[in-house]
C-alpha positions in Angstrom: -83.4 -115.3 13.5 -86.6 -113.5 12.9 -87.6 -116.2 10.5 -87.2 -118.9 13.2 -89.5 -116.9 15.5 -92.1 -116.2 12.8 -91.4 -112.5 13.0 -91.1 -111.9 9.3 -93.7 -110.6 6.9 -95.0 -112.9 4.2 -92.8 -111.2 1.7 -89.7 -111.5 3.9 -90.5 -115.1 4.5 -90.7 -115.8 0.8 -87.4 -114.0 0.2 -85.6 -115.9 3.0 -87.0 -119.2 1.7 -85.7 -118.4 -1.8 -82.3 -117.6 -0.4 -82.3 -120.8 1.6 -83.0 -122.8 -1.6 -80.1 -121.3 -3.4 -77.4 -121.2 -0.8 -76.2 -124.4 0.9 -74.1 -122.5 3.4 -77.1 -120.4 4.5 -79.1 -123.6 4.7 -76.5 -125.1 7.1 -76.5 -121.9 9.3 -80.3 -121.9 9.4 -80.4 -125.6 10.4 -77.9 -125.0 13.1 -79.9 -122.0 14.5 -83.1 -124.0 14.3 -81.5 -126.9 16.2 -80.2 -124.5 18.9 -83.6 -122.8 19.2 -85.3 -126.3 19.6 -82.8 -127.1 22.4 -83.4 -123.8 24.1 -87.1 -124.2 23.8 -86.9 -127.6 25.4 -84.7 -126.6 28.3 -86.6 -126.4 31.6 -84.9 -123.7 33.5 -85.7 -123.5 37.2 -84.3 -121.3 39.9 -82.2 -122.9 42.6 -83.6 -123.7 46.0 -81.4 -121.0 47.5 -83.0 -118.4 45.1 -86.5 -119.6 46.0 -85.8 -119.3 49.7 -84.4 -115.7 49.2 -87.5 -114.7 47.3 -89.8 -116.2 49.9 -87.8 -114.6 52.7 -88.0 -111.2 51.0 -91.7 -111.6 50.4 -92.3 -112.5 54.0 -90.5 -109.3 55.1 -92.7 -107.2 52.9 -95.8 -108.9 54.3 -94.6 -108.2 57.9 -94.0 -104.5 57.1 -97.5 -103.9 55.6 
């Protein structure tokens, strides 16, 4: 996972890349994780309208008590 998020040192990256070249099962796992990461990165998560209303209502209450 750290490799996917570019959180490895140069040496760790080289070692992981070597392992990926030699192990087809590891390659498959890496591809699956990379695809999942890509999907998660592309997901646009937004709060529901109800959540937004609750936050605004709460903020308004704080403003009135100031």
